[in-house]
MDTraj code that builds the backbone (N, CA, C; nanometers):
import mdtraj as md
import numpy as np

residues = "MET GLU LEU ASN LEU ASN LEU GLU TYR LEU PRO GLU ASP GLU ARG LYS PRO PHE CYS GLU TYR ILE ILE GLU GLN ILE LYS THR LEU ILE GLY GLN SER ARG GLU GLN SER ARG TYR LYS ALA MET GLU GLU TYR LEU TYR SER ASN LYS LEU ILE ASP TRP VAL GLN ASN ASN ASN GLN TYR ILE SER VAL TYR ASP LEU TYR ARG LEU ALA ALA ASN ASN LEU LYS ILE LYS GLU ILE ASP LYS GLU ASN TYR GLU ILE SER ILE ASN PRO ASN GLU ASN ILE PRO ASN SER TYR THR ILE LEU TYR SER ILE ILE SER LEU LEU GLU TYR GLY THR LEU SER ILE ARG LYS CYS GLY THR PHE THR GLU THR LEU GLU PHE ILE ALA LYS ASN LEU ASP THR TYR TYR GLN LYS PHE LEU MET GLU ALA ASN LYS TRP VAL".split()
xyz = np.array([
    [10.4528, 12.1632, 8.8349],
    [10.3206, 12.1188, 8.8770],
    [10.2177, 12.2184, 8.8326],
    [10.1986, 12.2192, 8.7050],
    [10.0938, 12.3047, 8.6516],
    [10.0199, 12.2300, 8.5407],
    [9.9041, 12.2766, 8.5141],
    [9.8215, 12.2218, 8.4076],
    [9.8095, 12.3278, 8.3004],
    [9.8638, 12.2993, 8.1826],
    [9.8562, 12.3926, 8.0721],
    [9.7396, 12.3555, 7.9832],
    [9.6547, 12.4525, 7.9563],
    [9.5320, 12.4276, 7.8778],
    [9.5337, 12.5130, 7.7515],
    [9.5210, 12.4486, 7.6385],
    [9.5038, 12.5191, 7.5133],
    [9.3550, 12.5166, 7.4841],
    [9.2918, 12.6316, 7.4961],
    [9.1476, 12.6404, 7.4832],
    [9.1042, 12.7184, 7.3601],
    [9.1811, 12.7027, 7.2536],
    [9.1524, 12.7821, 7.1306],
    [9.0160, 12.7448, 7.0695],
    [8.9664, 12.6255, 7.0945],
    [8.8376, 12.5869, 7.0331],
    [8.7181, 12.6205, 7.1196],
    [8.7431, 12.6746, 7.2390],
    [8.6313, 12.7153, 7.3248],
    [8.5979, 12.8600, 7.2940],
    [8.4708, 12.8945, 7.3061],
    [8.4325, 13.0361, 7.2928],
    [8.5060, 13.1180, 7.3988],
    [8.5425, 13.2367, 7.3651],
    [8.6199, 13.3220, 7.4564],
    [8.5514, 13.3413, 7.5905],
    [8.4209, 13.3530, 7.5936],
    [8.3489, 13.3802, 7.7180],
    [8.3425, 13.2553, 7.8072],
    [8.3828, 13.1390, 7.7574],
    [8.3789, 13.0155, 7.8366],
    [8.5163, 12.9759, 7.8928],
    [8.6220, 13.0378, 7.8463],
    [8.7563, 12.9950, 7.8803],
    [8.7882, 13.0122, 8.0299],
    [8.7689, 13.1285, 8.0826],
    [8.7988, 13.1514, 8.2248],
    [8.7023, 13.0712, 8.3147],
    [8.5711, 13.0699, 8.2871],
    [8.4814, 12.9891, 8.3694],
    [8.5168, 12.8395, 8.3645],
    [8.5655, 12.7939, 8.2485],
    [8.6027, 12.6535, 8.2380],
    [8.7254, 12.6257, 8.3251],
    [8.8213, 12.7177, 8.3261],
    [8.9396, 12.7034, 8.4121],
    [8.8978, 12.6988, 8.5586],
    [8.8046, 12.7822, 8.5973],
    [8.7530, 12.7828, 8.7363],
    [8.6845, 12.6495, 8.7669],
    [8.6136, 12.5959, 8.6685],
    [8.5487, 12.4669, 8.6847],
    [8.6521, 12.3565, 8.7054],
    [8.7597, 12.3609, 8.6266],
    [8.8703, 12.2652, 8.6402],
    [8.9323, 12.2710, 8.7787],
    [8.9506, 12.3909, 8.8299],
    [9.0054, 12.4067, 8.9654],
    [8.9113, 12.3383, 9.0677],
    [8.7823, 12.3531, 9.0533],
    [8.6874, 12.2902, 9.1432],
    [8.7000, 12.1370, 9.1344],
    [8.7219, 12.0858, 9.0123],
    [8.7369, 11.9422, 8.9933],
    [8.8652, 11.8932, 9.0586],
    [8.9717, 11.9709, 9.0472],
    [9.1000, 11.9336, 9.1121],
    [9.0799, 11.9290, 9.2634],
    [9.0131, 12.0282, 9.3190],
    [8.9861, 12.0297, 9.4639],
    [8.9086, 11.9059, 9.5050],
    [8.8076, 11.8675, 9.4248],
    [8.7274, 11.7498, 9.4544],
    [8.8152, 11.6214, 9.4528],
    [8.8964, 11.6063, 9.3490],
    [8.9789, 11.4893, 9.3372],
    [9.0831, 11.4790, 9.4460],
    [9.1455, 11.5924, 9.4789],
    [9.2451, 11.5941, 9.5889],
    [9.1740, 11.5625, 9.7211],
    [9.0550, 11.6143, 9.7398],
    [8.9810, 11.5874, 9.8629],
    [8.9418, 11.4432, 9.8798],
    [8.9275, 11.3692, 9.7675],
    [8.8896, 11.2303, 9.7711],
    [9.0095, 11.1394, 9.7855],
    [9.1295, 11.1911, 9.7639],
    [9.2512, 11.1107, 9.7662],
    [9.2901, 11.0821, 9.9118],
    [9.3096, 10.9570, 9.9401],
    [9.3555, 10.9161, 10.0733],
    [9.4623, 10.8101, 10.0598],
    [9.5782, 10.8522, 10.0229],
    [9.6933, 10.7634, 10.0034],
    [9.7658, 10.7485, 10.1372],
    [9.6985, 10.6861, 10.2364],
    [9.7507, 10.6833, 10.3729],
    [9.8907, 10.6238, 10.3825],
    [9.9188, 10.5182, 10.3091],
    [10.0517, 10.4562, 10.3222],
    [10.1599, 10.5517, 10.2720],
    [10.1369, 10.6167, 10.1585],
    [10.2350, 10.7111, 10.1072],
    [10.2451, 10.8333, 10.1963],
    [10.1331, 10.8800, 10.2482],
    [10.1294, 11.0025, 10.3279],
    [10.2008, 10.9814, 10.4647],
    [10.1818, 10.8677, 10.5252],
    [10.2374, 10.8447, 10.6597],
    [10.3868, 10.8553, 10.6582],
    [10.4536, 10.7909, 10.5611],
    [10.5980, 10.7939, 10.5518],
    [10.6470, 10.9368, 10.5294],
    [10.5779, 11.0124, 10.4438],
    [10.6176, 11.1498, 10.4150],
    [10.5962, 11.2391, 10.5374],
    [10.4890, 11.2185, 10.6108],
    [10.4668, 11.2980, 10.7341],
    [10.5810, 11.2737, 10.8315],
    [10.6190, 11.1484, 10.8512],
    [10.7300, 11.1194, 10.9423],
    [10.8570, 11.1908, 10.8959],
    [10.8831, 11.1906, 10.7683],
    [10.9996, 11.2577, 10.7104],
    [10.9929, 11.4093, 10.7360],
    [10.8770, 11.4694, 10.7082],
    [10.8597, 11.6147, 10.7244],
    [10.8879, 11.6572, 10.8681],
    [10.8338, 11.5809, 10.9622],
    [10.8438, 11.6232, 11.1035],
    [10.9754, 11.5818, 11.1689],
    [11.0314, 11.4711, 11.1280],
    [11.1615, 11.4279, 11.1845],
    [11.2729, 11.5214, 11.1362],
    [11.2578, 11.5787, 11.0176],
    [11.3588, 11.6696, 10.9643],
    [11.3205, 11.8172, 10.9812],
    [11.2115, 11.8406, 11.0491],
    [11.1681, 11.9800, 11.0792],
    [11.1687, 12.0691, 10.9561],
    [11.0996, 12.0213, 10.8522],
    [11.0975, 12.0940, 10.7235],
    [10.9973, 12.2069, 10.7201],
    [10.9080, 12.2121, 10.8191],
    [10.8147, 12.3234, 10.8261],
    [10.8591, 12.4136, 10.9397],
    [10.8836, 12.5396, 10.9060],
    [10.9338, 12.6378, 11.0026],
    [10.8120, 12.7126, 11.0611],
    [10.7676, 12.6677, 11.1760],
    [10.6480, 12.7237, 11.2390],
    [10.6778, 12.8598, 11.2990],
    [10.5771, 12.9482, 11.2980],
    [10.5910, 13.0842, 11.3517],
    [10.6250, 13.0781, 11.5010],
    [10.5536, 12.9960, 11.5736],
    [10.5839, 12.9760, 11.7150],
    [10.6532, 12.8419, 11.7254],
    [10.7519, 12.8316, 11.8104],
    [10.8338, 12.7100, 11.8174],
    [10.7675, 12.5976, 11.8959],
    [10.6365, 12.5881, 11.8871],
    [10.5726, 12.4673, 11.9440],
    [10.5493, 12.3696, 11.8312],
    [10.5350, 12.2489, 11.8651],
    [10.5232, 12.1445, 11.7646],
    [10.3808, 12.1414, 11.7061],
    [10.3576, 12.2281, 11.6112],
    [10.2292, 12.2262, 11.5415],
    [10.2305, 12.1141, 11.4422],
    [10.1121, 12.0790, 11.3913],
    [10.1009, 11.9659, 11.3033],
    [10.0006, 11.9951, 11.1924],
    [10.0393, 11.9604, 11.0731],
    [9.9463, 11.9628, 10.9581],
    [9.9768, 11.8356, 10.8790],
    [9.8729, 11.7623, 10.8474],
    [9.8922, 11.6341, 10.7786],
    [9.9235, 11.6583, 10.6294],
    [9.9797, 11.5570, 10.5664],
    [10.0080, 11.5629, 10.4219],
    [9.8777, 11.5829, 10.3454],
    [9.7749, 11.5127, 10.3886],
    [9.6417, 11.5291, 10.3279],
    [9.5968, 11.6750, 10.3309],
    [9.6120, 11.7376, 10.4471],
    [9.5749, 11.8783, 10.4613],
    [9.6643, 11.9730, 10.3807],
    [9.7906, 11.9365, 10.3653],
    [9.8785, 12.0173, 10.2821],
    [9.8315, 12.0127, 10.1352],
    [9.7940, 11.8927, 10.0886],
    [9.7421, 11.8831, 9.9517],
    [9.6119, 11.9598, 9.9357],
    [9.5231, 11.9517, 10.0330],
    [9.3978, 12.0268, 10.0248],
    [9.4253, 12.1763, 10.0255],
    [9.5203, 12.2181, 10.1059],
    [9.5591, 12.3610, 10.1085],
    [9.6143, 12.4035, 9.9714],
    [9.6930, 12.3202, 9.9101],
    [9.7489, 12.3515, 9.7779],
    [9.6367, 12.3634, 9.6751],
    [9.5409, 12.2708, 9.6809],
    [9.4269, 12.2742, 9.5886],
    [9.3452, 12.3994, 9.6073],
    [9.3379, 12.4499, 9.7298],
    [9.2620, 12.5729, 9.7572],
    [9.3397, 12.6978, 9.7225],
    [9.4672, 12.6819, 9.6866],
    [9.5514, 12.7961, 9.6484],
    [9.5981, 12.7878, 9.5052],
    [9.5109, 12.7350, 9.4203],
    [9.5393, 12.7348, 9.2777],
    [9.5096, 12.8668, 9.2139],
    [9.5864, 12.9049, 9.1154],
    [9.5611, 13.0274, 9.0444],
    [9.5560, 13.0002, 8.8936],
    [9.4877, 13.0868, 8.8257],
    [9.4752, 13.0761, 8.6777],
    [9.5594, 13.1869, 8.6186],
    [9.6459, 13.1520, 8.5264],
    [9.7278, 13.2511, 8.4563],
    [9.6968, 13.2432, 8.3088],
    [9.6561, 13.3555, 8.2541],
    [9.6277, 13.3605, 8.1101],
    [9.7593, 13.3877, 8.0379],
    [9.8080, 13.2897, 7.9637],
    [9.9313, 13.3028, 7.8912],
    [9.9106, 13.3921, 7.7672],
    [9.8079, 13.3609, 7.6950],
    [9.7607, 13.4450, 7.5849],
    [9.6112, 13.4163, 7.5710],
    [9.5441, 13.4637, 7.4685],
    [9.4000, 13.4484, 7.4591],
    [9.3525, 13.3048, 7.4556],
    [9.4403, 13.2126, 7.4130],
    [9.3981, 13.0709, 7.3966],
    [9.4586, 12.9762, 7.4967],
    [9.5638, 13.0158, 7.5644],
    [9.6383, 12.9275, 7.6528],
    [9.6340, 12.9778, 7.7969],
    [9.6034, 12.8858, 7.8858],
    [9.5931, 12.9163, 8.0280],
    [9.6783, 12.8157, 8.1058],
    [9.7193, 12.8579, 8.2229],
    [9.7957, 12.7725, 8.3135],
    [9.7284, 12.7750, 8.4494],
    [9.7082, 12.6589, 8.5046],
    [9.6557, 12.6462, 8.6424],
    [9.7707, 12.5910, 8.7248],
    [9.8065, 12.6636, 8.8326],
    [9.9184, 12.6206, 8.9148],
    [9.8966, 12.6650, 9.0573],
    [9.9799, 12.6114, 9.1461],
    [9.9751, 12.6493, 9.2870],
    [10.0391, 12.7876, 9.3024],
    [9.9755, 12.8718, 9.3798],
    [10.0319, 13.0046, 9.4077],
    [10.1686, 12.9879, 9.4753],
    [10.2764, 13.0319, 9.4089],
    [10.4102, 13.0103, 9.4624],
    [10.4454, 13.0997, 9.5843],
    [10.3623, 13.1949, 9.6167],
    [10.3908, 13.2883, 9.7226],
    [10.3111, 13.2604, 9.8534],
    [10.2363, 13.1538, 9.8553],
    [10.1500, 13.1210, 9.9715],
    [10.2295, 13.0416, 10.0743],
    [10.2212, 13.0863, 10.1999],
    [10.2830, 13.0114, 10.3106],
    [10.1854, 12.9110, 10.3688],
    [10.2415, 12.8108, 10.4313],
    [10.1596, 12.7180, 10.5118],
    [10.1120, 12.8022, 10.6315],
    [9.9821, 12.7919, 10.6687],
    [9.9350, 12.8735, 10.7797],
    [10.0181, 12.8551, 10.9087],
    [10.0438, 12.9680, 10.9745],
    [10.1220, 12.9719, 11.0989],
    [10.2647, 12.9267, 11.0804],
    [10.3164, 12.9419, 10.9603],
    [10.4573, 12.9053, 10.9369],
    [10.5219, 13.0029, 10.8414],
    [10.6542, 12.9935, 10.8358],
    [10.7300, 13.0756, 10.7410],
    [10.7621, 12.9958, 10.6142],
    [10.7145, 12.8748, 10.6067],
    [10.7468, 12.7830, 10.4952],
    [10.6512, 12.8017, 10.3779],
    [10.7095, 12.8145, 10.2574],
    [10.6298, 12.8290, 10.1368],
    [10.5615, 12.6984, 10.1037],
    [10.4331, 12.7011, 10.0844],
    [10.3544, 12.5784, 10.0538],
    [10.4084, 12.5065, 9.9306],
    [10.4402, 12.5814, 9.8266],
    [10.4863, 12.5208, 9.7022],
    [10.6119, 12.4368, 9.7212],
    [10.7017, 12.4799, 9.8076],
    [10.8253, 12.4039, 9.8298],
    [10.7987, 12.2692, 9.8958],
    [10.7034, 12.2667, 9.9887],
    [10.6696, 12.1395, 10.0553],
    [10.5941, 12.0503, 9.9587],
    [10.5002, 12.1059, 9.8800],
    [10.4272, 12.0253, 9.7828],
    [10.5251, 11.9679, 9.6784],
    [10.6241, 12.0438, 9.6373],
    [10.7250, 11.9935, 9.5426],
    [10.7990, 11.8745, 9.6039],
    [10.8349, 11.8839, 9.7319],
    [10.8995, 11.7729, 9.8000],
    [10.8077, 11.6530, 9.8035],
    [10.6808, 11.6727, 9.8357],
    [10.5870, 11.5627, 9.8385],
    [10.5704, 11.4984, 9.7035],
    [10.5661, 11.5802, 9.5993],
    [10.5433, 11.5305, 9.4650],
    [10.6619, 11.4516, 9.4093],
    [10.7840, 11.4980, 9.4363],
    [10.9006, 11.4384, 9.3738],
    [10.9876, 11.3546, 9.4654],
    [10.9646, 11.3671, 9.5951],
    [11.0390, 11.2879, 9.6916],
    [11.1859, 11.3255, 9.6993],
    [11.2615, 11.2406, 9.7655],
    [11.4060, 11.2605, 9.7797],
    [11.4725, 11.1244, 9.7583],
    [11.6029, 11.1202, 9.7764],
    [11.6720, 10.9919, 9.7665],
    [11.6297, 10.8978, 9.8812],
    [11.5886, 10.9581, 9.9941],
    [11.5563, 10.8754, 10.1106],
    [11.4062, 10.8518, 10.1312],
    [11.3230, 10.9201, 10.0555],
    [11.1792, 10.9018, 10.0761],
    [11.1087, 10.8995, 9.9405],
    [11.0165, 10.8067, 9.9268],
    [10.9423, 10.7925, 9.8027],
    [10.8440, 10.9068, 9.7826],
    [10.8250, 10.9447, 9.6584],
    [10.7339, 11.0551, 9.6281],
    [10.5881, 11.0152, 9.6528],
    [10.5050, 11.1156, 9.6773],
    [10.3608, 11.0926, 9.6874],
    [10.2971, 11.1057, 9.5476],
    [10.3233, 11.2158, 9.4804],
    [10.2736, 11.2325, 9.3438],
    [10.1254, 11.2577, 9.3276],
    [10.0539, 11.2805, 9.4332],
    [9.9070, 11.2969, 9.4264],
    [9.8672, 11.4133, 9.3355],
    [9.9340, 11.5248, 9.3467],
    [9.8970, 11.6416, 9.2713],
    [9.9249, 11.6230, 9.1206],
    [10.0441, 11.5707, 9.0922],
    [10.0778, 11.5437, 8.9538],
    [9.9835, 11.4417, 8.8919],
    [9.9534, 11.3375, 8.9632],
    [9.8597, 11.2361, 8.9109],
    [9.7229, 11.2964, 8.8856],
    [9.6794, 11.3840, 8.9716],
    [9.5490, 11.4475, 8.9552],
    [9.5482, 11.5358, 8.8309],
    [9.6530, 11.6159, 8.8138],
    [9.6619, 11.7032, 8.6947],
    [9.6693, 11.6199, 8.5660],
    [9.7439, 11.5093, 8.5686],
    [9.7517, 11.4230, 8.4509],
    [9.6153, 11.3604, 8.4181],
    [9.5442, 11.3209, 8.5208],
    [9.4073, 11.2628, 8.5018],
    [9.3139, 11.3662, 8.4385],
    [9.3186, 11.4891, 8.4893],
    [9.2365, 11.5955, 8.4338],
    [9.2731, 11.6181, 8.2872],
    [9.4015, 11.6277, 8.2597],
    [9.4473, 11.6553, 8.1219],
    [9.4013, 11.5446, 8.0264],
    [9.4085, 11.4201, 8.0682],
    [9.3664, 11.3089, 7.9824],
    [9.2158, 11.3086, 7.9586],
    [9.1419, 11.3626, 8.0514],
    [8.9941, 11.3604, 8.0445],
    [8.9363, 11.4963, 8.0221],
    [9.0111, 11.5858, 7.9634],
    [8.9663, 11.7256, 7.9453],
    [8.8370, 11.7363, 7.8661],
    [8.8221, 11.6557, 7.7608],
    [8.7005, 11.6589, 7.6800],
    [8.5799, 11.6215, 7.7651],
    [8.5944, 11.5204, 7.8489],
    [8.4832, 11.4788, 7.9349],
    [8.4481, 11.5904, 8.0339],
    [8.5507, 11.6552, 8.0877],
    [8.5264, 11.7643, 8.1825],
    [8.4576, 11.8809, 8.1140],
    [8.4918, 11.9051, 7.9869],
    [8.4252, 12.0114, 7.9155],
    [8.2794, 11.9792, 7.8900],
    [8.2483, 11.8574, 7.8579],
    [8.1067, 11.8148, 7.8402],
    [8.0312, 11.8320, 7.9712],
    [8.0917, 11.7910, 8.0838],
    [8.0261, 11.8078, 8.2137],
    [8.0063, 11.9574, 8.2462],
    [8.1061, 12.0388, 8.2143],
    [8.0986, 12.1822, 8.2328],
    [7.9816, 12.2400, 8.1558],
    [7.9629, 12.2004, 8.0314],
    [7.8506, 12.2480, 7.9512],
    [7.7170, 12.2016, 8.0058],
    [7.7114, 12.0767, 8.0503],
    [7.5863, 12.0254, 8.1038],
    [7.5493, 12.0994, 8.2337],
    [7.6483, 12.1209, 8.3196],
    [7.6201, 12.1911, 8.4448],
    [7.5851, 12.3369, 8.4229],
    [7.6346, 12.3948, 8.3147],
    [7.6055, 12.5342, 8.2808],
    [7.4790, 12.5439, 8.1944],
    [7.4156, 12.4292, 8.1717],
    [7.2924, 12.4240, 8.0876],
    [7.3144, 12.4742, 7.9490],
    [7.4345, 12.4500, 7.8943],
    [7.4661, 12.4960, 7.7590],
    [7.4701, 12.3791, 7.6620],
    [7.4461, 12.2613, 7.7126],
    [7.4536, 12.1448, 7.6275],
    [7.3416, 12.1461, 7.5235],
    [7.3780, 12.1341, 7.3959],
    [7.2799, 12.1420, 7.2867],
    [7.2517, 12.0025, 7.2342],
])
top = md.Topology()
chain = top.add_chain()
for i, resn in enumerate(residues, 1):
    res = top.add_residue(resn, chain, resSeq=i)
    for name in ("N", "CA", "C"):
        top.add_atom(name, md.element.get_by_symbol(name[0]), res)
traj = md.Trajectory(xyz[None], top)
């Protein structure tokens, strides 16, 4: 679940800011996603199988929607080389008040299991961004007042 960007045609000083702009767009798209039917079944699965190990043994709750928003807020940019960047979820981040790694739960949500259908929200969002990267770059330039 990462977005690989080849930015060789962008000026060097725009590459990192453009990646930050893409992260903001991912946050926006994830925040607008409300796949209630897919989320409800996955929430029931998460909680019936106790897949989140809470710090205190009380029955805390975090929705699938909030898990996706949390993942979007924990994206990181990795510079592979001068032209290639990777945007991915921080693999070391825990779900708040739990011992459970956020990435592991998002992976479950994205790919599902034999008994539960996948949500795929994050993957679909990254694919949408990748397909429309030129449009996002034009918007980035316009918002940065660099459009000529």
